[in-house]
C-alpha positions as CSV (number, residue, x, y, z in Angstrom):
1,X,50.9,162.2,70.4
2,X,49.7,159.6,72.8
3,X,50.5,157.1,70.3
4,X,54.3,158.2,70.0
5,X,55.0,158.0,73.4
6,X,57.6,155.8,75.0
7,X,54.8,153.9,77.2
8,X,53.2,152.7,73.8
9,X,55.8,151.4,72.2
10,X,58.9,149.9,73.9
11,X,59.2,147.8,76.9
12,X,61.7,149.1,79.1
13,X,62.2,145.9,80.7
14,X,63.5,144.6,77.8
15,X,66.8,146.5,77.8
16,X,70.1,147.4,79.8
17,X,69.1,150.6,78.8
18,X,65.9,151.3,80.5
19,X,67.3,154.4,82.7
20,X,67.9,156.7,79.0
21,X,64.3,156.5,78.9
22,X,63.6,158.6,83.0
23,X,62.1,162.1,82.0
24,X,62.0,160.9,78.4
25,X,57.9,161.2,77.4
26,X,58.8,160.5,73.6
27,X,61.3,157.7,72.6
28,X,63.2,159.9,70.4
29,X,64.2,162.7,72.8
30,X,67.1,160.2,74.0
31,X,68.5,159.7,70.5
32,X,71.2,162.8,71.3
33,X,71.9,161.2,75.3
34,X,72.8,157.8,73.8
35,X,76.6,158.1,73.7
36,X,76.8,159.7,77.0
37,X,74.5,157.4,78.5
38,X,76.6,154.7,77.0
39,X,80.1,156.0,78.6
40,X,78.3,156.6,82.1
41,X,76.5,152.8,81.7
42,X,80.2,151.2,81.2
43,X,81.0,151.8,84.6
44,X,78.6,150.3,86.1
45,X,78.9,146.9,84.2
46,X,79.5,143.6,85.6
47,X,82.7,141.2,85.8
48,X,80.8,139.4,83.2
49,X,81.7,142.4,80.5
50,X,85.1,142.4,78.9
51,X,86.7,145.6,77.5
52,X,88.1,144.1,74.5
53,X,89.1,147.7,73.2
54,X,88.6,151.3,74.4
55,X,85.3,151.8,75.2
56,X,83.9,148.3,73.8
57,X,82.7,146.3,76.3
58,X,81.1,142.4,75.4
59,X,79.5,140.3,77.4
60,X,81.3,136.9,78.0
61,X,78.1,135.2,76.2
62,X,78.7,137.4,73.4
63,X,80.2,136.2,70.4
64,X,82.1,138.8,68.0
65,X,83.0,137.8,64.7
66,X,86.8,138.9,64.1
67,X,85.7,140.3,61.0
68,X,83.3,142.8,62.6
69,X,84.6,146.3,63.3
70,X,82.8,148.0,66.4
71,X,83.9,151.5,67.4
72,X,83.5,153.2,71.0
73,X,81.3,153.4,73.0
74,X,79.8,150.5,73.0
75,X,78.0,147.8,74.8
76,X,77.3,144.2,73.2
77,X,75.2,142.5,76.1
78,X,75.1,138.5,76.7
79,X,73.9,136.0,74.1
80,X,73.6,138.7,70.9
81,X,75.5,137.9,67.8
82,X,77.9,140.2,65.5
83,X,78.7,138.7,62.7
84,X,81.4,139.1,59.8
85,X,81.7,142.5,58.6
86,X,79.3,144.2,60.8
87,X,80.2,147.9,61.2
88,X,79.5,148.9,64.4
89,X,80.5,153.4,64.4
90,X,80.2,153.8,67.9
91,X,77.2,154.7,70.3
92,X,75.7,151.8,69.7
93,X,74.2,149.2,72.5
94,X,73.4,145.6,71.4
95,X,71.1,144.3,73.7
96,X,70.4,140.7,74.9
97,X,70.0,137.7,72.1
98,X,70.4,140.3,69.3
99,X,71.7,139.2,66.1
100,X,73.9,142.2,63.9
101,X,74.3,140.3,60.9
102,X,76.9,140.9,57.7
103,X,77.6,143.9,56.4
104,X,75.2,145.8,58.5
105,X,76.0,149.0,59.7
106,X,74.9,150.6,63.6
107,X,75.5,154.0,64.8
108,X,74.2,156.2,67.2
109,X,71.2,153.3,68.0
110,X,69.5,151.3,71.1
111,X,69.0,148.0,70.0
112,X,66.1,146.2,72.7
113,X,66.7,142.9,73.6
114,X,66.1,140.1,71.1
115,X,66.2,142.5,68.0
116,X,67.6,141.1,64.9
117,X,69.0,143.4,61.9
118,X,70.8,140.2,60.0
119,X,71.6,141.1,56.4
120,X,72.9,144.5,55.2
121,X,70.8,146.8,57.3
122,X,72.1,149.9,58.0
123,X,70.3,151.5,61.6
124,X,71.4,155.5,62.4
125,X,69.8,157.6,65.1
126,X,67.4,155.5,65.6
127,X,65.4,152.6,68.9
128,X,64.7,149.4,67.9
129,X,62.0,147.7,70.5
130,X,62.0,144.4,71.7
131,X,61.8,141.3,68.9
132,X,61.5,143.7,66.1
133,X,63.0,142.5,63.2
134,X,64.2,144.0,60.0
135,X,64.7,141.7,57.2
136,X,67.3,141.9,54.6
137,X,68.2,145.2,52.7
138,X,65.8,147.0,54.8
139,X,67.5,150.6,56.5
140,X,66.6,153.7,58.3
141,X,67.0,157.0,56.0
142,X,68.4,159.2,59.0
143,X,68.8,162.8,57.1
144,X,66.6,164.1,54.9
145,X,67.8,165.3,51.4
146,X,67.7,168.8,52.2
147,X,68.6,168.5,55.6
148,X,66.4,170.5,57.5
149,X,65.1,169.0,60.6
150,X,62.8,165.9,60.9
151,X,59.4,165.9,61.3
152,X,56.8,163.0,61.8
153,X,54.0,162.6,60.1
154,X,50.7,161.9,62.0
155,X,46.8,161.6,61.3
156,X,46.7,164.9,63.4
157,X,50.0,166.8,61.5
158,X,53.5,167.2,61.7
159,X,55.3,166.9,64.8
160,X,58.8,169.2,64.8
161,X,61.7,166.6,66.7
162,X,64.2,169.6,66.1
163,X,66.7,166.6,65.0
164,X,68.7,166.9,61.9
165,X,69.3,163.1,62.3
166,X,66.7,160.9,63.5
167,X,66.3,157.3,61.6
168,X,63.5,155.7,63.2
169,X,61.6,154.1,66.3
170,X,60.3,150.5,66.1
171,X,58.3,149.4,68.7
172,X,58.3,145.9,70.0
173,X,57.6,143.2,67.9
174,X,57.7,144.9,64.9
175,X,58.1,143.4,61.5
176,X,59.9,145.2,59.1
177,X,59.9,143.3,55.0
178,X,63.1,142.9,52.8
179,X,64.3,146.1,50.8
180,X,62.4,148.6,52.7
181,X,63.4,152.3,53.5
182,X,61.8,154.0,56.4
183,X,62.4,157.8,55.7
184,X,63.6,160.0,58.4
185,X,61.2,160.2,61.5
186,X,59.7,156.7,60.9
187,X,57.6,155.4,64.1
188,X,56.0,151.8,63.5
189,X,53.9,151.1,66.6
190,X,53.9,147.8,68.1
191,X,52.8,144.5,66.6
192,X,52.9,145.8,63.5
193,X,53.8,144.6,60.2
194,X,55.8,146.5,56.9
195,X,55.7,144.2,53.9
196,X,58.8,144.3,51.3
197,X,59.5,146.9,49.3
198,X,58.0,149.6,51.4
199,X,58.5,153.2,51.6
200,X,57.4,154.4,55.0
201,X,57.1,157.6,56.0
202,X,55.7,158.9,59.7
203,X,53.5,157.0,61.6
204,X,52.4,153.4,61.5
205,X,49.7,152.5,63.9
206,X,50.4,149.6,66.4
207,X,48.6,146.1,65.3
208,X,48.5,146.7,61.7
209,X,50.1,145.9,58.3
210,X,51.1,148.2,56.3
211,X,51.0,147.2,52.8
212,X,52.2,150.3,51.2
213,X,51.6,154.2,51.4
214,X,48.0,155.1,52.2
215,X,47.3,151.4,52.6
216,X,47.3,150.0,56.3
217,X,44.8,147.9,57.1
218,X,43.9,146.6,61.1
219,X,45.7,143.3,61.9
220,X,44.1,140.2,63.3
221,X,44.8,138.2,65.9
């Protein structure tokens, strides 16, 4: 369980949402708090943020293409780029210098600074750490097919989250290959790369390379 803790996955100095994690031990505990947190955080934003529609605040140095759809509540931080036909369904924080690409869909998420979800990604009920990147067509699956609460599979057994909706937690500097599916309750440790077309389930250790289910090797630096 130690590896699943916020302190071992995420650099909280790399997000405007740092206070969301106050008193939280495991990052997925923040998921049901995202919407209310955004609403309160919006009240404290500087004049550098403009409310482009009710409950949607965009930094003056961010770029939002006219064909993008953004629902409230949402905050888009400085330097972020929301490209054509992006679909942000609300309860989303898009961090500094993030890229939300064409046809990418976000829902109930926190993207730390410098995250890239640039091509045909679905990210729901998830938290993506600093400089994490999801390759083209990679998605989070956030609901189990039998609709039972999501568990996180670890080497020490399953961790019951109690949540019906929980996609993935990506640690800082995680690379997800094109076409990969992150099954409900996937947690990927810092500095880990996942091969394209992978099916990921449960916890993947930090500093590793995920080649396929059951084949994970240590990373050389």
